[in-house]
C-alpha positions in Angstrom: -0.1 -6.4 7.3 0.3 -2.6 7.6 2.4 -2.5 4.4 1.6 -0.1 1.5 1.9 -2.5 -1.4 2.4 0.4 -3.9 5.1 2.2 -1.9 7.6 1.9 -4.8 4.9 3.2 -7.3 4.1 6.2 -5.0 7.8 7.1 -4.8 8.4 6.8 -8.5 5.4 8.9 -9.3 6.4 11.6 -6.9 10.0 11.7 -8.2 8.7 12.0 -11.7 6.0 14.6 -10.8 8.5 16.7 -8.9 11.0 16.4 -11.7 13.6 15.1 -9.4 14.2 12.6 -12.2 12.9 11.8 -15.6 11.6 8.5 -17.0 15.0 7.8 -18.6 16.5 7.6 -15.0 14.2 4.7 -14.1 15.4 1.1 -14.7 13.4 -2.1 -14.7 15.6 -4.8 -13.3 16.1 -8.3 -14.4 15.0 -11.1 -12.1 17.8 -12.5 -9.9 18.6 -16.1 -10.9 18.5 -19.1 -8.6 22.2 -19.5 -9.3 22.7 -16.1 -7.7 20.4 -17.0 -4.8 22.2 -20.3 -4.4 25.5 -18.6 -3.5 23.9 -17.4 -0.3 20.9 -19.6 0.6 20.4 -23.3 1.2 18.6 -25.4 -1.3 16.0 -26.3 1.4 15.1 -22.6 1.9 14.8 -21.9 -1.8 12.6 -24.9 -2.4 10.3 -23.9 0.5 9.6 -20.5 -1.2 7.5 -22.3 -3.8 4.9 -23.2 -1.1 2.1 -20.8 -0.1 2.4 -21.9 3.5 6.0 -20.7 3.7 5.3 -17.4 2.0 2.2 -16.8 4.1 4.3 -17.2 7.3 7.0 -14.9 6.0 4.5 -12.1 5.0 2.0 -12.7 7.8 -0.9 -13.5 5.6 -3.1 -16.6 5.2 -1.7 -19.0 2.6 -4.9 -18.6 0.6 -3.9 -15.0 0.0 -0.6 -15.9 -1.6 -0.2 -15.9 -5.4 3.2 -17.7 -5.3 4.4 -16.9 -8.8 3.5 -13.2 -8.6 5.0 -12.7 -5.2 8.2 -14.5 -6.0 8.5 -12.6 -9.2 8.4 -9.4 -7.2 11.0 -10.8 -4.7 13.4 -11.8 -7.6 13.0 -8.5 -9.3 13.9 -6.7 -6.0 17.0 -8.9 -5.6 17.9 -8.2 -9.2 17.4 -4.5 -8.7 19.8 -4.5 -5.7 22.5 -6.2 -7.8 22.0 -4.0 -10.8 22.0 -0.9 -8.6 25.3 -2.0 -7.1 26.9 -2.5 -10.5 25.6 1.0 -11.6 26.9 2.6 -8.4 30.3 1.1 -8.9 30.3 2.2 -12.6 29.3 5.8 -11.8 31.0 6.0 -8.4 27.8 7.5 -6.9 24.5 6.5 -5.3 21.8 4.3 -6.8 18.3 3.8 -5.3 16.4 0.5 -5.5 12.7 1.1 -4.7 12.4 -2.4 -3.5 14.6 -4.6 -1.3 16.4 -4.4 2.0 15.4 -7.9 3.1 17.7 -8.0 6.1 16.1 -10.7 8.2 16.7 -13.6 5.8 19.7 -15.8 6.7 21.4 -18.5 4.8 18.9 -21.2 5.8 16.0 -19.2 7.2 13.6 -16.5 6.2 12.4 -13.7 8.5 9.7 -11.1 8.7 8.8 -10.0 5.2 12.2 -11.2 4.0 12.2 -14.4 2.0 15.8 -14.0 0.8 18.6 -11.5 1.5 19.1 -9.2 -1.5 22.1 -7.4 0.0 24.0 -10.7 0.5 22.9 -12.0 -2.9 24.2 -8.9 -4.6 27.5 -8.9 -2.7 28.1 -12.6 -3.5 27.5 -11.9 -7.2 29.9 -9.0 -7.1 32.5 -11.2 -5.4 32.0 -13.9 -8.0 32.6 -11.2 -10.7 36.0 -10.3 -9.1 35.0 -7.4 -6.8 37.2 -7.6 -3.7 36.9 -4.2 -2.1 35.7 -3.4 1.4 32.0 -3.1 1.8 30.0 -1.2 4.4 26.4 -2.1 5.2 24.6 0.6 7.1 21.4 -0.8 8.4 19.1 2.0 9.5 15.9 0.0 9.6 14.2 0.0 13.1 15.1 -3.7 13.6 18.5 -5.4 13.8 20.2 -7.0 10.7 20.2 -10.5 12.0 20.0 -12.1 8.5 22.7 -9.9 7.1 25.0 -10.7 10.0 24.5 -14.4 9.4 25.0 -14.2 5.6 28.2 -12.0 5.8 29.7 -13.7 8.9 32.6 -15.1 6.8 33.2 -12.0 4.6 36.2 -10.4 6.3 35.9 -7.4 4.0 32.4 -6.5 5.1 31.5 -4.1 8.0 27.9 -4.0 9.3 26.7 -1.1 11.3 23.2 -0.9 12.8 21.0 1.7 14.5 17.8 0.1 15.7 15.1 0.3 18.4 15.0 -3.5 19.3 17.4 -5.5 21.3 17.5 -9.0 19.9 20.8 -10.0 21.6 24.3 -9.7 20.4 24.9 -10.1 16.6 28.5 -11.3 15.9 30.4 -8.8 13.7 27.8 -6.0 13.9 28.6 -2.5 15.3 25.1 -2.2 16.8 23.5 0.7 18.7 20.1 0.0 20.3 18.0 3.1 21.2 15.2 3.3 23.7 11.6 3.2 22.7 10.4 6.6 21.3 14.0 7.9 21.2 13.0 10.7 18.7 15.0 12.8 16.3 17.7 14.3 18.6 18.8 11.0 20.3 18.6 9.1 17.0 20.7 11.7 15.1 23.3 11.8 17.9 23.7 8.0 17.8 23.8 8.2 14.0 26.7 10.6 14.1 28.7 8.2 16.3 28.0 5.3 14.1 29.0 7.2 10.9 32.2 8.2 12.7 33.1 4.5 13.3 32.1 3.5 9.7 35.3 2.5 7.8 36.0 4.0 4.4 34.8 1.5 1.8 34.7 0.8 -1.9 31.0 0.1 -1.8 28.2 0.8 0.7 24.7 -0.5 1.2 22.3 1.7 3.1 19.0 0.3 4.4 17.1 3.6 4.9 14.2 2.0 6.7 10.8 3.8 6.8 9.8 2.1 10.0 11.7 4.7 12.1 8.6 7.0 12.0 6.6 7.7 15.1 3.4 5.6 15.0 4.9 2.9 12.8 3.1 -0.4 13.5 6.3 -2.4 14.3 9.1 0.3 14.7 9.4 2.2 18.0 12.0 4.8 17.3 9.6 7.8 17.1 11.2 9.9 14.3 9.5 12.6 12.4 9.6 12.8 8.6 12.0 15.8 9.0 14.2 13.6 11.2 14.2 10.8 8.7 15.3 13.2 5.9 18.0 14.6 8.2 19.2 11.0 8.7 19.5 10.4 5.0 21.2 13.8 4.4 23.8 13.0 7.0 24.5 9.5 5.6 24.6 10.9 2.0 27.2 13.4 3.2 29.3 10.8 4.9 29.2 8.6 1.7 30.1 11.3 -0.7 32.4 9.9 -3.4 31.6 6.3 -2.3 29.5 4.1 -4.6 26.3 3.3 -2.6 23.1 1.4 -2.9 20.1 2.7 -1.0 17.2 0.4 -0.1 13.8 1.0 1.6 13.8 -1.9 4.0 10.8 -1.9 6.4 8.0 0.7 6.7 4.5 0.0 8.2 3.1 3.5 8.6 0.8 5.2 6.0 3.6 7.8 5.5 6.4 5.3 5.1 6.5 6.0 1.4 7.2 9.6 2.1 10.4 8.5 3.9 11.6 6.7 0.8 10.5 9.7 -1.4 12.6 11.9 0.8 15.6 9.5 0.3 15.1 9.8 -3.4 15.0 13.6 -3.3 18.2 13.8 -1.3 20.0 11.4 -3.7 18.7 13.0 -6.9 18.5 16.7 -6.1 20.8 16.8 -3.1 18.2 18.8 -1.3 16.1 18.4 1.9 12.7 18.9 0.2 9.7 17.3 1.8 6.7 15.9 0.0 3.8 18.3 0.4 1.3 17.0 3.0 -1.6 17.3 0.6 0.1 15.4 -2.2 -1.8 12.2 -2.9 0.2 9.9 -5.2 -2.6 7.7 -6.3 -5.0 10.6 -6.9 -2.3 12.5 -8.8 -1.5 9.5 -11.0 -5.2 8.7 -11.7 -5.9 12.3 -12.6 -3.0 12.2 -15.1 -4.3 9.0 -16.7 -7.9 10.4 -16.7 -6.6 13.5 -18.6 -5.0 11.2 -21.2 -8.1 9.1 -21.7 -10.4 10.5 -24.4 -14.2 10.3 -24.0 -14.3 8.2 -27.1 -12.0 5.6 -25.3 -14.6 5.1 -22.6 -18.1 5.5 -23.8 -20.6 6.3 -26.5 -20.2 9.9 -27.3 -22.7 10.2 -30.2 -26.4 10.2 -29.8 -27.8 8.6 -33.0 -31.3 8.2 -34.3 -31.1 4.5 -33.3 -30.5 5.6 -29.7 -33.6 7.9 -29.9 -35.7 5.0 -31.1 -34.4 2.8 -28.3 -35.1 5.4 -25.7 -38.7 5.8 -27.0 -39.2 2.0 -26.9 -39.5 1.9 -30.7 -36.6 -0.4 -31.2 -35.0 -3.2 -29.1 -32.3 -2.3 -26.6 -28.8 -2.2 -28.0 -25.6 -1.9 -26.1 -26.0 -1.4 -22.4 -24.2 1.7 -21.2 -23.3 2.5 -17.6 -24.8 5.8 -16.5 -25.8 6.4 -20.1 -22.1 6.8 -21.2 -19.6 4.1 -20.4 -19.3 1.0 -22.5 -18.1 -2.4 -21.2 -15.1 -2.3 -23.5 -14.3 1.3 -22.5 -14.5 0.3 -18.8 -12.2 -2.7 -19.4 -9.7 -0.4 -21.1 -9.9 2.1 -18.3 -9.3 -0.5 -15.6 -6.3 -1.7 -17.5 -4.9 1.8 -17.8 -5.4 2.6 -14.1 -3.6 -0.6 -13.1 -6.6 -2.4 -11.6 -6.3 -5.4 -14.0 -2.7 -5.7 -13.1 -3.5 -5.6 -9.4 -6.0 -8.4 -9.9 -3.4 -10.4 -11.7 -1.1 -10.0 -8.8 -3.6 -11.6 -6.4 -4.3 -14.4 -8.8 -7.0 -13.5 -11.4 -6.7 -13.3 -15.2 -9.1 -13.0 -18.1 -11.1 -10.2 -16.5 -14.2 -8.9 -18.3 -16.9 -6.4 -17.5 -20.6 -7.1 -17.7 -23.2 -4.2 -17.6 -26.9 -4.5 -16.9 -29.5 -2.9 -14.7 -31.2 -3.9 -11.4 -34.0 -2.3 -9.5 -31.8 0.4 -8.0 -29.6 1.6 -10.9 -27.0 0.6 -13.4 -24.9 -2.4 -12.4 -21.2 -3.2 -13.3 -19.8 -6.6 -12.6 -16.2 -7.6 -13.2 -15.5 -11.3 -13.5 -12.1 -13.1 -13.5 -10.7 -16.6 -13.6 -8.2 -18.1 -11.2 -4.7 -17.9 -12.6 -2.6 -21.1 -13.0 1.1 -21.4 -12.3 1.9 -21.1 -16.0 0.1 -17.8 -16.3 -3.0 -19.3 -17.9 -6.3 -20.1 -16.2 -6.6 -22.7 -13.5 -10.1 -23.7 -14.5 -12.9 -22.3 -16.7 -15.0 -21.0 -13.8 -15.4 -17.3 -13.5 -15.4 -15.5 -10.1 -17.3 -12.3 -9.4 -14.6 -9.9 -8.2 -16.2 -6.4 -8.3 -19.8 -5.4 -8.3 -21.2 -1.8 -8.4 -24.7 -0.4 -8.6 -24.8 3.3 -9.5 -27.2 6.0 -10.4 -27.4 9.8 -10.7 -29.3 11.3 -7.8 -29.9 14.7 -6.2 -28.4 15.1 -2.7 -28.3 18.4 -0.8 -29.6 20.1 -4.0 -26.7 18.8 -6.1 -26.5 16.0 -8.7 -24.1 13.3 -7.5 -22.9 9.8 -8.3 -24.9 7.6 -5.9 -23.4 4.3 -5.0 -26.1 1.9 -4.0 -23.8 -1.1 -3.7 -20.1 -1.8 -3.9 -18.5 -5.2 -3.3 -14.8 -6.0 -3.7 -14.4 -9.8 -3.5 -11.4 -12.1 -3.3 -13.3 -15.5 -3.4 -10.1 -17.6 -3.6 -8.9 -16.2 -0.3 -10.0 -17.5 3.1 -10.8 -15.9 6.4 -8.4 -16.7 9.2 -6.9 -15.4 12.4 -4.7 -13.2 10.2 -7.6 -12.1 8.1 -10.8 -12.2 10.2 -14.2 -11.9 8.7 -15.6 -8.4 9.2 -19.4 -7.7 9.5 -21.1 -7.9 6.2 -18.3 -9.9 4.4 -19.1 -13.1 2.6 -15.5 -13.5 1.3 -12.3 -11.5 2.0 -11.8 -8.2 0.2 -9.4 -7.4 -2.7 -7.6 -4.5 -1.0 -8.6 -2.2 -3.8 -11.0 0.1 -1.9 -8.7 3.1 -2.4 -8.3 2.6 -6.1 -12.1 2.1 -6.7 -12.8 5.2 -4.6 -10.5 7.3 -6.8 -12.1 5.9 -9.9 -15.6 6.7 -8.7 -14.5 10.3 -8.1 -13.1 10.5 -11.6 -16.4 9.1 -13.0 -18.3 11.9 -11.2 -15.9 14.5 -12.5 -16.2 13.3 -16.1 -20.0 13.3 -15.9 -20.0 16.8 -14.4 -21.4 15.6 -11.0 -20.9 17.4 -7.7 -19.6 14.3 -5.8 -19.9 10.7 -4.8 -22.4 9.6 -2.1 -22.9 6.2 -0.4 -24.3 4.8 2.8 -21.8 2.8 4.8 -23.4 -0.3 6.2 -20.8 -0.8 8.9 -18.3 1.1 11.0 -15.3 -0.3 9.2 -16.6 0.9 5.9 -17.0 4.5 7.1 -13.7 4.3 8.9 -11.8 3.3 5.8 -13.5 6.1 3.8 -13.1 8.8 6.5 -10.2 10.7 4.9 -12.2 11.7 1.8 -15.9 11.1 2.7 -17.9 13.0 5.3 -21.4 12.4 6.6 -23.8 14.8 4.9 -25.5 15.6 8.2 -23.1 17.6 10.4 -24.4 16.1 13.7 -24.0 12.6 12.3 -20.4 13.5 11.3 -19.8 14.8 14.8 -21.0 11.5 16.3 -18.8 9.5 13.9 -15.7 11.5 14.8 -16.5 11.0 18.5 -16.8 7.2 17.8 -13.5 7.1 16.0 -11.9 9.0 18.9 -13.3 6.7 21.6 -12.6 3.5 19.7 -9.0 4.5 18.9 -7.5 2.0 21.4 -9.1 -0.9 19.6 -7.9 -2.6 16.4 -10.3 -1.9 13.5 -11.6 -5.4 13.4 -12.4 -5.3 17.2 -14.0 -1.9 16.9 -16.3 -2.8 14.1 -17.2 -6.0 15.8 -18.0 -4.2 19.0 -20.3 -1.7 17.1 -22.0 -4.5 15.2 -22.5 -6.7 18.3 -24.1 -3.8 20.4 -21.1 -3.6 22.8 -20.6 0.1 22.2 -22.7 2.4 24.5 -23.8 6.0 24.0 -25.4 7.6 27.0 -25.5 4.1 28.7 -27.6 2.5 26.0 -26.3 0.3 23.1 -25.4 2.4 20.1 -27.0 1.3 16.9 -24.9 2.0 13.8 -26.4 4.8 11.7 -26.0 4.0 8.0 -26.5 7.6 6.8 -25.2 9.2 3.7 -21.5 10.0 3.4 -20.3 12.2 0.5 -17.0 13.0 -1.2 -17.8 16.6 -2.5 -15.9 17.6 -5.6 -17.2 21.2 -5.6 -16.6 23.8 -2.9 -19.2 25.0 -0.5 -20.9 21.6 0.2 -18.8 20.3 3.1 -20.6 19.9 6.5 -20.6 22.8 9.0 -17.4 22.2 11.1 -18.8 24.2 14.1 -21.9 22.0 14.3 -19.7 18.9 13.8 -17.4 19.9 16.7 -20.4 20.6 19.0 -21.8 17.1 18.5 -18.4 15.5 18.7 -17.7 17.0 22.1 -21.2 16.2 23.4 -20.8 12.5 22.7 -18.8 9.9 24.7 -18.8 6.3 23.7 -17.8 3.4 25.9 -17.2 -0.3 25.1 -18.5 -3.2 27.1 -16.0 -6.1 27.3 -17.0 -9.1 25.1 -17.4 -11.4 28.1 -20.0 -9.0 29.5 -22.1 -8.8 26.4 -24.4 -11.6 27.6 -25.6 -9.4 30.5 -26.8 -6.7 28.2 -29.8 -8.6 26.8 
């Protein structure tokens, strides 16, 4: 989908880490009720949201990927958050930020892209029912027009809707709309924003959809702003709304840095300063490192070597508890996975009752995590267990350093199905869980706790190496150079098409089919072990890859 599912988490972690706010400033909203939704949306639309097919269409995923109850709980919490933020803004006469919401494409009887219901309209209808009659301004700064908000507020004569977008979807009745050209950039955008703010009426309450899809390179937005430009946008809007109760919402964002846009919004609203998030700040890594520091060794593994352990190691007594890498217990690993949020992530995609099993195969120590399919009532759908995560690990010496060697890693979502929206990638038996980033961070923390120099694995396919490329590098500098050249030359292709082309022999190097090199990639945790960048650059510039169209593949054999 191109959406970062933990955008709200990343922003909250950054605002806490930067001390822009403290934990007491965070609120967990109540779910919006169906009575509140019913004031805006038709019964037919609300009933349809209980069907995986409907939600799959709205969120552009296969219906088999939809855990209806978990997804709708998130939607209802987002709607409740917008309403509670509006009440708080009115009470404090200042800004409030909801880290979810901005579902501006949902109309009274229809849902739109990633928008099952319209939280702005739902919140405003609830306030109206409670007696609020003041003028309301909705400033929609998402990269796409507010078609759903226009339809929902069409009869509210006290509501003004202003929009600055990069898509022309035709006239929207009652909307002061400015459509910018593709790739408008910071200067043109900010000039148009100044004009829109000048036309915005003074209001008793404002809703601001501070969309993150305005960034250059966003998958669906085409406005071409920089992060600095997005912060400038928010600063100008905050200045224009000084003294006006306002609710700020993230709306769309389909770029890997979209969370930084929302974090910048939070910084401006909390500290009133234009501070950027450091480029090297990694929210998931920072959060996991904090949790790791809080976990005691005794929480995770067997820290005492007893005489019974000695007898077992010498074969004088039967094997007792199986330990992963001679340290981690199954119970300790289950506790760690809970603390790091992995168990919660698995629940969100439809698995409960997770348990860890440890044993050993011919290559190393094996960890398997099993879970059961969740039923609608939160229990289990059946008694069958599904293998979700499988790891085979050992300690090994690479480049003269002891590392955590990953022989096998499988992240499995067996209840999901391959489809046009989720095509099967080379090497996949079932779709993945979307937890590669989290598991990578956890492997690095395991290596650190055990005093190892890094994590090493052999990517069996192009897409595996591509996903890991920001943290892992091929041990051989020449191999790293060829990989960087391959990434460069396959950049015009979607990842699924690129990895299929490599796997099917349609990528040529020097006129001959290129055979994928499953060499060792390493995440080095200690300085001085990264590949020689000069040698990497020489090989990268010496290589040029080309792709044969798929309809020509038959002529290559």
